[in-house]
C-alpha positions as CSV (number, residue, x, y, z in Angstrom):
1,M,69.2,113.8,118.8
2,T,71.7,112.3,121.6
3,N,70.1,109.7,124.7
4,N,71.6,111.0,127.6
5,K,73.1,107.8,128.3
6,D,75.1,108.3,125.5
7,I,76.8,110.7,127.4
8,Q,80.7,110.3,128.7
9,P,82.6,112.3,130.7
10,V,86.0,113.6,130.1
11,F,89.0,114.2,132.3
12,R,92.5,115.5,132.1
13,L,95.4,114.6,134.2
14,H,97.0,117.5,136.4
15,A,100.6,116.9,137.5
16,K,102.3,117.6,140.6
17,N,105.8,119.9,140.4
18,K,108.5,117.2,141.6
19,S,106.1,114.3,142.5
20,D,105.1,110.8,141.5
21,Q,101.7,112.4,142.8
22,L,98.9,113.8,140.3
23,T,95.1,114.8,140.2
24,L,92.4,113.8,138.1
25,K,90.5,116.4,137.0
26,F,86.7,116.2,135.4
27,E,87.1,118.9,132.2
28,G,83.2,117.9,131.0
29,T,80.9,115.9,128.7
30,C,81.2,114.7,125.1
31,T,79.0,112.6,122.9
32,P,79.2,109.9,120.8
33,E,79.4,112.1,117.5
34,S,82.0,114.3,119.0
35,V,86.0,113.8,118.2
36,I,88.0,113.6,121.0
37,G,91.4,115.2,120.7
38,D,93.9,116.8,122.8
39,Q,94.5,119.6,124.2
40,V,97.5,121.3,122.1
41,I,100.1,122.7,123.8
42,E,101.6,126.0,122.8
43,L,105.2,126.5,122.7
44,T,107.5,129.1,124.5
45,D,109.4,131.1,122.5
46,E,112.3,129.3,125.3
47,Q,111.1,125.7,123.6
48,L,111.5,127.0,120.1
49,K,114.6,127.9,120.6
50,L,116.0,124.2,122.4
51,H,114.5,122.2,118.9
52,K,117.3,121.7,116.8
53,I,116.3,123.6,113.2
54,V,115.9,120.9,110.1
55,G,117.3,122.2,106.9
56,D,118.6,125.8,106.6
57,I,115.3,127.6,107.6
58,D,113.4,126.1,110.7
59,D,109.9,126.7,109.6
60,S,108.5,125.6,113.3
61,D,105.7,127.4,115.4
62,K,104.5,127.3,118.3
63,Y,102.2,124.4,117.3
64,A,104.3,122.2,115.6
65,L,107.9,121.0,115.3
66,T,109.4,120.8,111.9
67,L,111.2,117.3,112.2
68,L,111.8,116.4,108.5
69,K,112.0,117.9,105.6
70,D,111.3,116.7,102.0
71,H,112.4,113.4,102.7
72,N,111.1,111.3,99.6
73,Q,108.3,114.5,99.1
74,Y,107.6,114.0,102.8
75,Y,107.4,116.6,105.2
76,V,107.2,115.7,109.0
77,H,105.8,117.6,112.3
78,G,105.6,117.0,115.7
79,K,102.9,118.4,117.8
80,L,102.7,118.3,121.7
81,Y,99.2,117.8,123.5
82,H,97.8,117.7,127.1
83,C,96.0,114.8,126.6
84,N,92.2,114.4,127.6
85,M,90.1,110.8,128.5
86,I,86.5,109.7,128.7
87,G,85.2,108.0,131.4
88,Q,85.5,104.4,130.0
89,Y,89.0,104.3,129.2
90,L,90.0,105.7,132.4
91,V,88.4,103.1,134.1
92,T,89.3,100.3,132.0
93,N,93.2,101.4,131.7
94,M,96.1,101.2,133.2
95,K,98.0,103.6,132.0
96,W,96.6,107.1,131.8
97,P,98.4,109.2,129.1
98,L,99.8,113.1,130.3
99,I,101.5,114.6,127.4
100,Q,101.2,113.6,123.8
101,L,103.7,113.9,120.8
102,L,101.7,113.6,117.5
103,V,103.7,112.8,114.4
104,T,102.1,113.1,111.2
105,Y,103.3,113.7,107.4
106,V,102.3,115.7,104.8
107,R,103.5,114.9,100.9
108,Q,101.8,116.7,97.9
109,A,97.8,116.9,99.0
110,V,97.7,113.8,101.5
111,A,98.5,114.0,105.3
112,G,98.6,111.3,107.5
113,Y,99.5,109.6,110.9
114,L,102.9,108.1,111.8
115,F,103.1,107.4,115.5
116,A,102.5,109.2,118.3
117,V,105.0,109.6,121.9
118,F,103.4,109.4,125.2
119,L,104.3,110.4,128.7
120,Y,102.2,107.9,130.8
121,F,101.3,107.6,134.4
122,Q,100.5,104.5,135.6
123,P,98.5,105.0,139.4
124,S,99.8,102.5,141.7
125,E,97.5,99.7,142.5
126,D,96.8,100.2,145.6
127,D,95.1,104.2,144.9
128,L,93.1,102.3,142.5
129,K,91.9,99.5,145.4
130,S,90.7,102.7,147.1
131,C,88.2,104.1,144.5
132,S,85.3,101.9,145.3
133,H,83.4,103.9,142.8
134,P,84.0,106.0,140.0
135,K,83.2,109.1,140.8
136,E,85.9,108.9,143.4
137,Y,88.4,109.6,140.8
138,V,87.3,113.3,140.7
139,N,90.1,115.3,141.9
140,K,91.9,112.4,143.5
141,S,95.1,112.9,144.0
142,F,97.1,109.5,142.8
143,N,100.7,107.9,143.6
144,G,102.6,106.4,140.6
145,T,105.2,105.8,137.9
146,Y,105.3,107.5,134.8
147,T,106.9,105.9,131.3
148,L,107.8,107.7,128.0
149,E,106.6,105.2,125.0
150,I,106.5,105.3,121.1
151,K,103.4,103.7,120.0
152,S,101.4,103.4,116.3
153,D,98.6,102.0,115.6
154,D,99.6,98.8,113.6
155,D,102.9,97.8,115.5
156,M,105.4,98.2,113.1
157,F,108.1,98.9,115.7
158,E,107.7,95.0,116.7
159,K,108.4,94.7,113.0
160,G,112.3,94.6,111.3
161,Y,113.3,97.6,112.1
162,K,116.9,96.2,112.5
163,E,116.8,94.7,109.0
164,Y,115.9,98.4,107.7
165,M,118.7,100.0,109.4
166,K,121.2,98.0,108.3
167,Q,120.3,98.5,104.9
168,K,120.8,102.2,104.8
169,N,123.7,101.9,106.7
170,E,126.1,98.2,106.1
171,N,128.1,99.2,108.3
172,I,126.1,99.6,111.5
173,T,127.0,97.8,114.5
174,D,125.3,95.9,117.1
175,E,125.8,98.9,119.7
176,E,124.4,101.3,117.5
177,L,121.4,99.0,117.1
178,L,120.7,99.0,120.6
179,E,120.5,102.8,120.8
180,Y,117.6,102.3,118.4
181,E,115.8,99.7,120.6
182,K,116.7,102.0,124.0
183,L,114.9,104.8,122.1
184,M,112.1,103.4,121.0
185,S,112.0,101.0,124.4
186,S,109.1,102.0,127.5
187,R,111.3,103.9,129.9
188,K,110.9,105.3,133.1
189,Y,111.1,108.9,133.6
190,K,111.3,111.2,136.9
191,F,108.9,114.0,136.7
192,T,109.7,117.7,137.7
193,T,107.1,119.7,135.9
194,F,105.2,119.9,133.5
195,D,107.0,122.3,131.0
196,D,110.4,120.3,131.9
197,A,108.6,116.9,130.4
198,C,107.6,118.5,127.1
199,N,111.4,120.0,127.1
200,Y,112.6,116.9,127.6
201,I,110.5,115.4,124.9
202,I,111.8,118.4,122.0
203,V,115.8,117.9,123.5
204,N,116.4,114.1,124.2
205,I,113.5,112.7,121.1
206,C,112.8,115.1,118.6
207,N,116.4,116.5,118.8
208,N,117.4,112.5,118.9
209,P,119.8,112.0,115.9
210,L,118.6,108.6,115.6
211,F,114.7,109.9,116.1
212,S,115.0,110.9,112.4
213,N,115.8,107.5,111.3
214,I,112.9,106.1,112.9
215,I,110.6,108.4,111.4
216,K,111.9,107.7,108.0
217,Y,111.5,103.8,108.7
218,S,107.3,104.5,109.9
219,I,107.4,106.2,106.5
220,Y,108.9,103.0,104.7
221,C,106.3,100.9,106.6
222,R,103.6,103.0,105.6
223,E,104.5,102.5,101.6
224,E,105.1,99.3,102.2
225,G,101.6,98.9,104.0
226,K,100.0,100.8,101.0
227,Q,102.2,98.7,98.1
228,K,100.8,95.3,99.5
229,E,97.3,96.7,99.8
230,Y,97.0,98.3,96.2
231,Q,99.6,96.4,93.9
232,I,101.6,99.3,93.3
233,I,104.7,100.9,93.4
234,D,104.8,104.4,92.8
235,Y,103.9,107.5,95.1
236,E,100.8,108.9,93.5
237,K,98.6,106.0,93.8
238,C,98.8,106.0,97.4
239,E,97.3,109.3,97.9
240,K,94.0,106.8,97.3
241,L,94.4,105.8,101.0
242,R,92.0,107.2,103.8
243,T,94.1,109.5,105.7
244,Y,93.3,110.6,109.5
245,Q,92.1,114.0,110.4
246,I,92.8,115.6,113.6
247,K,89.9,117.7,115.2
248,P,89.7,119.7,118.1
249,I,87.9,117.9,121.1
250,R,84.4,119.7,121.6
251,I,83.9,119.1,125.6
252,N,79.8,120.3,126.6
253,S,79.3,122.3,130.3
254,A,79.5,119.4,133.4
255,N,75.6,120.2,134.3
256,N,75.4,116.7,135.1
257,K,78.3,115.2,136.6
258,K,77.2,113.2,139.3
259,D,74.6,111.3,136.7
260,I,77.4,110.7,134.2
261,L,79.9,109.4,136.9
262,E,77.4,107.5,138.4
263,R,76.6,105.4,134.9
264,L,79.9,104.5,135.2
265,K,80.3,102.5,138.4
266,N,79.7,99.3,137.0
267,K,82.7,99.7,134.7
268,R,85.3,98.5,137.2
269,L,89.5,97.9,136.5
């Protein structure tokens, strides 16, 4: 049986159109046994039309975009999510995720995580200082800045991607390598609407010709890591690795909102 003290509040950001402001909304609660996922974004027909077709037939649907087909038997997809945060994450991090593009692969019977593209919101220090108690975060409007960032769980983008790109294209120029660096670096984003932000990720990231090579590089990094761990050189034995399972969030009804937020009062930024 779950101890009530272990229950965590779950929050979600709600952005204001054409503004550098957003509001933090309380969505419910979760337990330590819950797997905190994000709310998948259902793509419209117009958004699907924005996506560049991969191969002769585009098998993208309203929940997943096809990003790469049959690269060494890998099939790569991207899903857009409206992010959730637990209370402890909220009050101990200076950047809050609004949208996530989760990039995953399927190869034969194995599926796994590659990396993610985040649209972050960084609240202003003045607004954070104005909150003397965690419960004051709820329904509060924050000013701040938006950034787009590509993140992986093993810092693969800090490794030798330049050498990999040179190996795949010996004629690549320094200017072209700089374009890869720009795509993988954090950059500011001017927010207009939530849908426009999703469209921007589809058109300017997913459809970017460089992005498919970044995906291939991430696959290369995964395989290199697997080969070193298992001392193997073939793909088949790599299936022994643990894979990542994406599960939906389970949020309980928020009957004890005040008590839950009260327990966060010592977890300040």
